[in-house]
MARNUVO-499675 format. One record per atom (N, C-alpha, C): x, y, z. Coordinates in pm, whole numbers, plus 50000, padded with zeros to 5 digits. Example, Ala and Ser with C-alpha at 12.3 -4.5 7.8 and 13.67 -1.06 7.14 Angstrom:
2
513194943150780 512304955050780 513204967050780 512854977550708 513674989450714 512905000350787 
// end
This chain:
490
494655070950830 493525072050739 493245086650711 492985090150587 492815103950550 491495109650597 491435122850609 490205129350652 489065126550556 489395124650427 488355121550328 487695108150362 488495098350401 487955085250433 487175085450564 487645093550659 486945094450787 485515099350770 485265106850663 483905111650638 482935100050614 483475088550573 482625077050546 482325068850671 483085071150777 482925063150899 481615066850970 481035056951035 479955059851127 480545068451240 479795078251292 480335086951399 480885079051516 480205068151553 480665059951666 482055054051638 482245048951516 483525042851481 484635053251479 484335065051429 485325075751426 485795079151568 484855079951664 485195082851803 486035071451864 485655059151835 486375047751892 487815047351843 488035050151715 489395050351661 490215061251728 489615072751754 490345083551821 490715079551964 489865071952030 490165067152166 491325057252161 491295048052065 492385038352052 493715045352024 493685055651940 494905063251912 495485069152040 494605074452124 495055080452250 495595069652345 494955058152349 495385047452439 496755041752401 497165043452277 498475038252236 499615045152311 499345056952366 500365064152441 500275061352591 499365052352628 499135049352770 499855036452808 500515036752921 501145024652973 500285019253088 499565008853057 498785000753153 497475007253197 497455019753248 496165025253291 496155040453285 494925045653277 494705060153276 493305062653332 493115073753399 491795076853455 490855081353345 489565078653366 488565083353270 488605098453257 488795105353368 488805120053367 489945125253279 491145119653298 492305124453222 492135121753072 491685109553037 491525106252896 490395114352832 489315116452907 488205124652855 488675138952827 489535144152915 490075157652895 490945158052769 491775147752749 492615147252629 491795147052501 490665140052505 489855137952386 488735148252372 488635157252469 487615167752465 486215161652456 485945152052545 484605146252553 484265144052700 483005142052729 482585140052868 482965126052915 483085124353048 483385111053102 482275101053067 481045105853066 479915097153035 480005092052891 480365101052800 480505097052659 481675087352642 482785090452708 483955081752701 483635067952757 482875067452865 482505054652925 481665046452828 480735053052758 479875045952662 480705040152547 481645047952495 482475042952385 483465032352434 483915033652558 484815023652614 484125010052626 482865010352660 482094997852666 481954991652527 481855000152425 481794994952288 483124988852247 484244994952291 485554989152261 485664975352325 485224974152450 485254961052518 484394950952442 483254955552390 482384946652311 483084941952184 483754951152113 484454947351990 485614937852017 486314939852127 487404930752162 486854916652183 485724915752251 485114902752275 484594896752145 483964904952062 483374900151936 484444895451838 485604902351836 486664898851743 487504887151791 487314883251918 488004871651977 489514873151982 489984885452000 491424887452021 491734885052167 492764877052192 493064873052330 494224880752391 494964888052309 496184894352360 496004909052395 494774914052387 494494927952421 493664928252549 494204934352652 493544934952783 493004948952806 491684949752814 491014962652826 489874961152925 489934968653034 488824967953130 488674981153204 487464983553248 487134995453327 487094991453473 487844998853556 487964995053697 488055007653782 486955010853851 486925022153945 487415035053879 486765038553769 487035050953695 488415051353630 488995039653612 490255038553540 490085028853423 490775031953313 490845022653201 492185015553210 492145002353219 493374994453220 493554988153083 494754989753028 494974987252884 496344981252864 496394969952792 497674963652762 497564955652632 498584956852547 498634949552420 499824939952424 499564927252400 500634917352397 501074913952254 500174915452158 500464911752019 500024923151928 501004929951866 500684941651783 499874937651661 500064925551607 499294921251491 497824919551525 497544914251644 496144913051687 495534926851709 496354936251756 495834949851774 495474956051640 496324954151539 496004959351405 494744952651351 494624939651377 493414932651334 492184938751401 492294941651531 491154947551604 490754960851543 491724969551516 491394982651458 490684981051324 491194972151240 490544970051111 489184963451126 489074954251222 487784947651248 486734958151284 487104967851365 486164978351405 485744986651285 486724990751203 486404998751084 485524990850988 485754977850979 484964969450888 483474969050926 483134973351048 481734973251089 480944984951031 481674994750976 480995006350915 480165001850795 478945006350789 478045002250681 478585006350544 479035018850531 479465023650401 480825017750362 481635014250461 482885007050430 482544993550368 481574986650426 481154973850369 480544975550230 479814986250210 479264988950077 480404990949978 481434998650017 482565001049930 483304988349894 483474979349991 484154966649966 483384958549862 482094957649879 481284949749786 481314955649645 481214968749636 481204975149504 482554973649434 483644975649508 484954975649445 485384961649403 484784951549465 485044937749423 484134933349309 483214942149268 482414939249149 480994934849173 480564935249298 479194930949327 478204942049295 477004938049257 475894947449243 475074946449372 474874957749437 474284957949571 472854963249565 471924954949612 470534959249619 470384969949726 469904981449687 469854993049778 468964990449899 467764985449877 466804983249986 467324972650083 467844961450028 468354950750114 469534955550196 470374964050138 471534969050212 471084978050327 470104986750303 469614995450411 469004987050523 468294976450488 467704967650590 468794960450669 469834955850600 470914948350665 471654956750769 471854969650738 472644978250827 471794988850899 470464987450891 469554996350963 469815010950927 469925013650798 470175027150750 468895033350697 468745046250720 467635053450658 468025057150516 467045060350434 467325064250296 468165077050291 467865086550379 468615099250379 470065097150421 470305088150518 471685085450561 472485079050448 471885069450381 472575062850270 472865072850158 471905081450127 472115091450022 473285100650058 473355104650184 474415113550229 475785106750217 475865094050259 477135086750251 477515083850106 476545080750022 476825078349881 477345091049813 476825102449854 477295115049797 478765117249830 479145114449954 480555115749994 481425105849918 480935093549905 481705083249835 481895086949688 480855092249625 480965096149484 481995107249465 482075116549561 483075127249552 484485121449558 484705111649644 486015105349653 486355097849526 485385090949470 485615082849350 485795091349225 485265103549227 485325112149108 486765115249068 487695115549164 489095118449132 489725107249050 489095095449050 489565084148968 488725082348843 487825091848816 486865090848706 485985078548722 485655075148845 484745064148876 483475069848936 482385062348927 481145066648989 480315054449028 479295056749107 478365046049147 477075048149070 476735038448989 475535039148906 474395031548974 473205037148966 472015030349019 471135025948904 470825013048900 469985007648793 469084996748850 467774998648834 466774989048882 466994985649030 467274996049109 467404994349253 468734988549298 469704986749205 471004981149241 472114991449219 473084991149307 474245000049299 475414992549236 476154999149146 477304992949081 478385003449059 479634999649083 480775008449059 481165007248912 481275018648844 481595018448701 482765027948674 483535024548571 484695032548532 485745023548470 486955028748450 488025021048388 488405009148476 488424997248417 488634984948493 489994984648562 491044988848493 492384988448553 492454997548675 491805009148669 491815018448782 491045012548899 489915006048871 489134999848979 489974989149049 490704981248972 491524970649032 492644976449117 493264987049069 494344993349145 493794999349275 492675006149266 492055012049384 491625001149482 491114990149429 490694978949515 491874973549593 493014971949524 494194966749594 494614975949709 494724988849681 495174998149783 494214998649902 492924999349873 491935000849980 491794988050062 491774976549997 491574963950070 492814959750147 494004962450094 495224959550171 495244967950298 494774980150289 494724988850406 493674983950506 492514980050455 491394976350542 491564962650606 492174953350534 492264939550583 493664935650628 494514945550660 495824942450717 495644934450845 496384923450857 496334914650974 494974907950991 494164907650886 492834901550892 492804888850807 491804880350830 491664868350746 491444871850599 491684862450512 491534863850367 490134868750332 490004880350265 488674886150243 488004882450110 488634873750031 488114871049896 487394857549892 486084857949901 485314845649911 485274837749780 485544844149667 485494837249538 486844831849493 487894834249572 489244830449532 489884821849640 490464810749599 491144801649690 492534807149725 492744810449851 494034816249891 495174806449868 494964793549890 496024783749868 496444783249722 495484784849632 495814784949489 496684797049455 496354808549512 497154820549489 498544818849549 498624813249670 499914810949734 500794801649651 500184791349595 500934781849514 501494788649389 500664796949325 501114804449208 502304813449244 502194820649355 503264829749397 504524822049433 504364810849502 505534803049541 506284797849420 505544793549317 506184788549195 506804800049116 506094811149106 506574822449026 507834828549086 507824830149216 508944836849283 509894827049352 509634814049333 510524803649387 510794805849535 509714805349612 509784809049753 509864797049848 509984785049794 509964773049878 510984773749991 512174778749961 513224779250062 513594793750096 512684802750066 512984816950085 512094822450195 512674827550301 511904832750414 511404846850382 510284847350311 509794860350268 508854866750368 508424859550470 507474865150565 508204873150673 508934883050631 509604892250722 509034906050699 509364915250788 508814928850772 509234934950640 510404930950588 510904937250466 510144932650343 509884919650331 509274914750207 507774912050215 507194911050333 505814906550343 504834915450267 504994928650276 504084937550206 504244936450055 505464933650009 505684931449867 504874919449820 504944908549895 504194896349860 502694898649872 502264905549977 500844908249995 500284916449880 501074925849829 500634933849715 500334924949595 501224915449571 501034906249459 499804897449482 499644892449603 498484883949635 497184891349612 497114903649658 495884911349642 495624914849496 496664918249421 496484920749278 495844908849210 496354896849239 495844884649176 494424881849220 494164882549351 492834879249403 491774888749350 492114901549339 491154911449286 490884908749139 491924905649063 491734902348922 490824890248907 491094879648982 490304867348970 488844869549013 488674877349119 487314880149167 486504887449061 487074897949006 486324906048910 486124898648777 487094890348738 486924882148618 485754872548636 485664866148753 484564856748779 483204863648778 483194876548808 481934883948809 481654890548674 482494887548573 482204891748437 482884904448390 483784910048467 484454922448427 485704919248345 486024928148250 487154925848159 488044938248156 489354935848154 490304946848147 490684949448002 491084961747972 491564965247839 493014969647851 493894963347774 495314966747779 495564979947706 496494987847759 496895000147689 497564996447557 497625005847464 498165003047331 499624998547337 500425004247427 501835000647433 502014986447486 501164982147579 501214968147625 500804958847513 499794962847437 499344954547325 500454952647223 501314962647206 502434961447111 503514951847160 503494948647289 504504939747347 503924926447394 502794922547335 502144910047373 503004897947343 503934899047247 504814887847216 505584883347340 505964892947423 506684889747546 505814881447640 504584885847662 503664878547750 503394864647696 503184863547565 502914850447504 504094840947524 505314845847503 506504837447520 506664832947665 506394841847758 506514838547901 505504827847940 504274829047890 503254819047919 503624805647855 504074806047729 504434793747657 505584786447726 506564793847774 507714787747841 507454785047989 506254788648035 505834786648174 506784793148274 507364804448235 508174812048330 507294818448437 506084821248401 505054825348497 503894815748480 503574807648581 502604796648566 501154801248568 500744808348464 499364813348459 498344802248442 498804789948413 497874778748396 497104775548524 497514781348635 496784779448761 495374785448753 495164794748660 493904802148654 493284801248515 491974800448512 491244800248384 490954814648345 491654819348242 491564833348201 491544834548049 491024845648001 491094848747858 492534852447824 492844853047696 494194856747653 494594870647706 493644879947702 493934893447751 494224893447900 493424885847976 493634885448121 494924877848155 495284867648076 496584860948094 497714871048078 497634879047972 498664889247946 498704899648058 497524903748103 497444913548212 498114908148338 497884895348370 498504889148487 500024888948471 500504885448353 501954885148328 502554899048347 501934909148288 502474922748299 502404927748443 501394923348519 501324926948660 502544921548735 502934909248706 504104903348771 505374910448726 505474913348597 506664920048545 506804934248600 505714939948650 505754953548705 506184953748851 506544942048908 507014941049046 508534939349046 509254948949101 510724948149096 511274936149171 510534931249269 510974919549346 511154907249255 510344906349149 510394894749058 511784893148998 512454904248968 513754903548900 514894899748993 514584898149121 515584893449216 515534878249231 514624872149158 514504857549159 515024851949026 515264839149024 515874832748907 515004834448782 513694832848797 512814834048680 512814848348626 512984858048715 513074871748669 514284873948581 515404867848618 516614868648535 516394861948400 515654850748400 515354843948274 514474852548185 513534859748245 512664868548167 513484880048106 514424885448181 515284896148128 516074891148007 516584879048014 517304873147901 516384871547781 515154867047806 514174865447699 513844878847635 513684889147716 513354902447664 514414907447566 515684904847600 516774909747515 516794902747380 516274890547375 516294882947251 515154886647157 514064891747213 512874894547133 512924908747076 512394910646954 512354924046892 511184932246948 511274936147074 510164942847141 510304958047132 509204965247111 509274979847111 509814985547242 509514978747353 509944984147482 511464983647500 512164974347430 513614973147447 514344985947405 514044990647285 514705002747234 514405014747325 513145015547367 512755026747453 513505026447586 513565014747651 514215013747781 515715016547772 516345011647667 517775014347650 518035029447635 517195036047557 517335050447539 517065057847670 516045053147745 515695059547872 516845058647971 517485046947980 518595045048073 519815053348030 520115053147901 521275060747851 521105075647878 519925081047845 519685095247867 519695098748016 519145089848099 519135092048244 520565092948296 521415083648248 522815083448292 523555095948247 523225101148129 523905112948077 523415125948140 522115126248176 521505138948218 521245140048368 521075128848437 520665129448578 521755124148671 521905111148676 522905104748762 523695094748679 525015096048670 525805086448592 525615072148644 525385062948551 525205048848586 526325040848521 527145034548602 528225026148549 527615014048480 528295009348376 527784997648304 527604985648396 528454984648497 528364973348591 527104973948676 526484985748684 525264987348763 523994985548681 524114984248550 522934983148465 522054971248503 522684959948535 521934947848566 521034949948687 521574956848789 520784959248910 519674969348885 519944979648805 519014990748790 517984988748679 518284980148582 517384978048469 515964974548514 515794965448613 514414962248657 513654974248711 514344983748773 513644995548824 513085003948711 513835005448602 513325012748486 512145005248423 512254992048414 511164984148357 509884986048437 509984984548569 508784984848652 508164998848659 509005009048657 508455022748655 507545024648534 508015020248418 507225022548296 506105012348279 506295000148324 505194990448315 504014994848400 504265000548517 503165005548599 502485017248531 503235025348459 502655036248381 501755030648271 502175019648209 501405013848099 500205005648149 500324999848268 499194992348324 498095001648374 498485013148431 497525022448491 497775036548438 497545038748309 497905051748249 497115063548305 495965061048363 495155072048415 495205073048567 496145065848627 496265066248773 497045078648816 496575085348920 497275097248970 497795094849112 496905091749205 497315089749343 496225082049415 496535077449536 495585069549612 495175076849739 493905075949774 493445081449902 493745071650015 494125059349981 494425049150082 495925047450104 496705049349999 498105045350002 498965057049956 499695063150049 500545074450015 501875069349961 502075070949830 503315066149770 504485074849811 505645068649814 506875075749845 507065086849742 507165099049788 507335110549698 508535118549746 509715115249691 510965120949738 511585129549629 512105140949669 512695150049572 514105153849615 515055151749525 516425156549546 516495170249480 516435181149558 516225194549501 517175198049387 518455194949401 519405199449299 519245192049167 518465181049167 518315173149045 516905173648987 515965180349055 514585180049010 514395187148876 515125197848853 515005205048727 515495196448611 516645189748632 517155180748528 516205169248502 515605164048610 514665152748595 513445156948515 512925168848542 511755173848467 512085175248319 513265180648289 513685182248148 513885168748082 514475159348156 514705145848103 513385139248063 512395139948151 511105133548122 510365140648009 510515153748003 509875161347894 510435157147759 511775155947751 512405151647626 512035137347593 511965128847696 511585114847675 510165113947618 509275122447669 507895122747620 507825127647477 508655137547442 508665142847306 509215132747207 510225125147248 510865115347159 510045102647147 509425098447256 508665085847259 507255088347312 506435095947240 505105099647292 504195087747317 504355076847241 503485065247262 503895057147384 505105059547437 505575052247555 505335059847685 505065072747678 504765080747797 503285084147790 502465075847852 501015077247834 500295081547959 500945080448076 500325084448200 500695098848236 500135104048346 500485117648390 501975118848418 502595129348368 504035130948382 504435132548529 503525138048611 503855139748753 503995126348825 503255116248779 503395102848839 504745096948804 505135098248677 506465093448636 507555100848712 507395113748728 508415121548798 508535117048943 507415113649004 507445108749142 508185095549152 507925086549056 508575073449059 510065074349024 510385082848928 511795085048897 512515091849013 511765100049087 512355106749202 512885096849305 512175085549322 512655075149414 513995069749366 514095067549234 515325062149177 516485071949194 516195084849171 517225095049188 517695095449334 516735094849428 517085095249569 517905083049609 517565071549552 518305059249583 519745060049532 519925066049415 521255066449355 522125077849408 521495087449479 522255098749531 523185094249643 524435098749637 525405094949739 525025100749874 525035092249976 524645096350111 525785093850210 525775100950320 526785098750424 526115098750561 526755093050660 526195092950795 527305091850899 526995096151021 527945096051130 527755083751218 528555083451323 528515072151415 527455074451522 526535065851532 525645063851646 524645053251606 524705041851665 524035029851614 522575029251655 521715026651558 520315023851585 519775015351471 519025005051504 518464995951404 517035000051371 516785002051243 515485006751196 514934996851094 513644994451097 512974986350996 511794993950939 511354990050821 510184996150758 509094985750737 507854989750760 506724981050736 505724988550648 505254982250542 504224988450459 504664992450321 505974992050291 506424994950154 506054983450063 505684986449941 505154976049853 506064972649737 507224978849732 508234975049634 509594975949700 510554968549645 511914969049697 512504983049678 512174989649566 512685003149541 512215012749648 510965011749690 510475020449796 511225018049926 511495005249957 512225002050079 513615008250076 514325006049965 515695011149955 515735026449959 514775032649890 514735047249889 514425052650029 513455046550096 513115050850232 514305049250326 515055038350310 516245036250391 517245047650371 517485051050245 518455061650216 518005075150272 516715078050260 516205090950306 516345092350457 515955081950528 516035082550675 517495083250720 518345075450656 519765075750693 520355089750671 520045095550553 520595108750522 520025119550614 518735118850639 518075129450716 518575130250859 518995118950915 519385118851055 520865115251073 521655117150967 523075113450973 523875122451066 523325134151097 524055143251186 524045138351330 523205128551361 523145123151497 523385108151506 522875100651408 522815086251425 523475078751311 524055067451346 524495057751246 523365047551234 522525049451137 521325041151125 521635029051039 521365017351093 521435005051014 520024999551003 519814990450909 518464985450883 518404970550913 517564967251010 517454953551060 515974950251070 515544940450992 514114937150988 513764925351077 514754919351138 514514908451233 514474913651376 515304923351409 515364928551545 515524943851542 514534951051491 514654965651485 514434972151621 515064983551642 514774991751760 513555000451733 513435004951608 512285013151567 511715007251439 510405005051435 509725000551314 508925012351259 509275016851140 508575028051077 507495022350985 506245025151016 505105020550935 504815031050829 505055027450704 504855036650593 503415036450543 503075046450462 501795047050392 500605048150486 500795055050598 499715057550693 499185071650670 497925073950709 497355087250697 497295094050834 498345091950912 498415098151042 499875098451085 500175106651183 501545107751235 501495104851384 502135094251428 502145091151570 503275081451602 503675081651728 504645072351781 503945063651884 504085050551871 503385041351960 504415033352039 504275033852173 505165026352261 504315017552351 504555004552348 503854995252436 504824990352542 504344989752666 505234986352778 505874972652763 505134963252699 505644949552688 506404947052558 506634957452480 507294956052352 508574964352351 509684958252313 510964965252318 511074976052212 510504973452094 510674983251987 509644994451996 509955005351929 509055016851917 508495016951776 507195019251763 506555019651632 506235034151596 506535037351472 506395051051423 505535050751297 504465058351293 503525058151182 503625071351103 503945070250973 504115082050888 503425079750754 503315090450674 502545089750550 503345085350429 504655084550440 505555081150329 505865092950238 505205104150258 505565115850178 506865122050229 507245118550351 508455123850415 508455139150414 507305144750451 507205159150467 507575162850611 507355175350649 507815180150779 507215171850893 505905169150888 505265161650996 505815147451006 506075141150889 506625127650889 508005127350954 508865136750915 510225137050968 510215140451116 509315148951158 509195152251301 508795140051382 507895132051325 507445119951393 508585109951405 509345108151298 510495098951302 511535104151402 511765117251402 512715123151497 512265120551641 510945121551665 510415118851798 510635104351838 510475095251743 510695081051772 512155078551808 513085084751734 514505083251765 514815088851904 514245100451934 514465106852064 513925098052177 512695092652156 512085084052258 512905071452281 513485066052172 514275053852185 515475056252276 516185067052252 517385069452333 517035073752475 515895080152495 515435082752631 515105069752702 514485060652626 514135047652681 515375039852721 516415040752635 517675034052663 518335040052787 
// end
């Protein structure tokens, strides 16, 4: 979690999270004195917060986490990592301003006085927290408006929905379904039909975050629609509405599961088309065939984009066009769905740069913008970041012999997974022959975290590594530490 977000936490919650982070490096027990020294707090303070941790464990009803105080020692054991993640999120969810943010971002109008009474907040405390929250939201051109004693989040609807997805997926990871106005079974049925998942084991570390991203996108859209909010399509999406209409008419995407306006139906369709995983399913292939038959403005643009990319950046064989075409589609559809999106304070997107090709990539995008100005509508740096993943994926990599199985958790597109795999393999090829195994990994790398740490539990064979996905120096050092710890463990 980023330092900006920590400013919103209640001081008690911030301290408790820091204690849990320290305990992740403990095997079974540690003295209060030693842990207090590590955390730079008194034993008395640590004891008080430790009692609160025990209270939260009991309140959350997690059975696989053993935490007790015994003769100036903390005894600590985790049997189920998913329950531990649930516990951490459960604790954060107790923060008053976190709960305020959840309600606002889902579209509720919050009565100021009732909220202060519910969470025992003073007016000055709420004002201080709202000031911090407004500063964070300002980077998205969003703000919190007060009218007749009620608080409401206002700004561009598409940006609010994108921010809601990133923040709620982070907050409710391993938690029960948080959308009280949306039937989870209805969403699951829609996803199963759209992606033909009846016989597909998608609940693995590799695909689960991809599916969760889609579920949250849909649930947030349905929630905000029910509360009266409406999205506005960008001009380039409006020019390609024929595609959405044909998809709905042919029931390639079963939007009939939901009662929506024509614009919201189209928005839902484009949201699905912006997921690269969709094109790995049969219906995705049918949509690609349909796109080629229709006189769509996006067809000419995408063909030109791929041809120029192949000529100027990385040569693409004609035989590879089928595999790579969906990546070009989704890069630009996300640009058209969220033209004013820059970055997330919750979700660190993969930002990879192949140094020898970055200059060519910048020139390529500049020329593309000059030739097709109506198709390049978002910040060019966002497009460059997304194209950078594609360049990194296509760059030839090599590795030496030394076997280790690595998995990734937290990537939200197949392209991010593949790019992350290539980066890790290349970065550590001088020592290890890294293979990727999501059923039995030796190391699980958790992407999109706002912290750097290696977590080893005595009862768990694998090592967990938490990085930001930017793959900067601290991220690579953390991954290197995880690899080193694994071989020491062996």
